[in-house]
BALO-887546 format. One record per residue (C-alpha): residue in one letter; x, y, z. Coordinates in steps of 0.05 Angstrom, whole numbers, padded with zeros to 5 digits, always signed. Layout:
# residues N
aXYZ...
# end
This chain:
# residues 55
m+00619+00291+00029m+00636+00220+00049v+00597+00227+00113v+00534+00244+00074l+00543+00184+00028d+00555+00139+00088w+00489+00162+00120i+00452+00152+00054r+00481+00082+00047l+00463+00065+00119g+00392+00090+00110l+00381+00051+00045s+00408-00013+00074a+00365-00005+00137a+00304+00006+00093f+00318-00056+00052v+00329-00099+00114l+00266-00073+00146t+00225-00085+00083g+00253-00155+00076g+00237-00170+00149l+00166-00146+00140l+00158-00190+00078m+00183-00250+00116l+00136-00235+00173g+00079-00232+00123a+00100-00299+00095a+00099-00330+00165i+00030-00301+00178g+00006-00327+00111l+00030-00397+00128l-00011-00396+00191r-00073-00363+00163f-00089-00393+00095p-00133-00456+00096d-00108-00494+00035v-00040-00526+00028f-00028-00495-00041t-00045-00425-00019r+00002-00434+00040l+00057-00456-00006h+00045-00396-00052a+00044-00346+00005g+00107-00375+00035c+00148-00383-00028v+00133-00317-00062t+00139-00270-00003m+00196-00307+00030s+00238-00306-00033a+00225-00231-00042g+00243-00219+00031v+00308-00258+00025c+00327-00219-00038l+00317-00153-00001c+00357-00174+00060
# end
């Protein structure tokens, strides 16, 4: 039973880390892509903070 719970815990943590990494990658792309300084700040702050919370 503990082996199953360990695999579930490992899968969930891997999914959270992968999702957080993808959000941080999206924030980096948003910083490069948006034209205005305020939209760059918004893209960076919102998605980066969500990505850090998931990691």
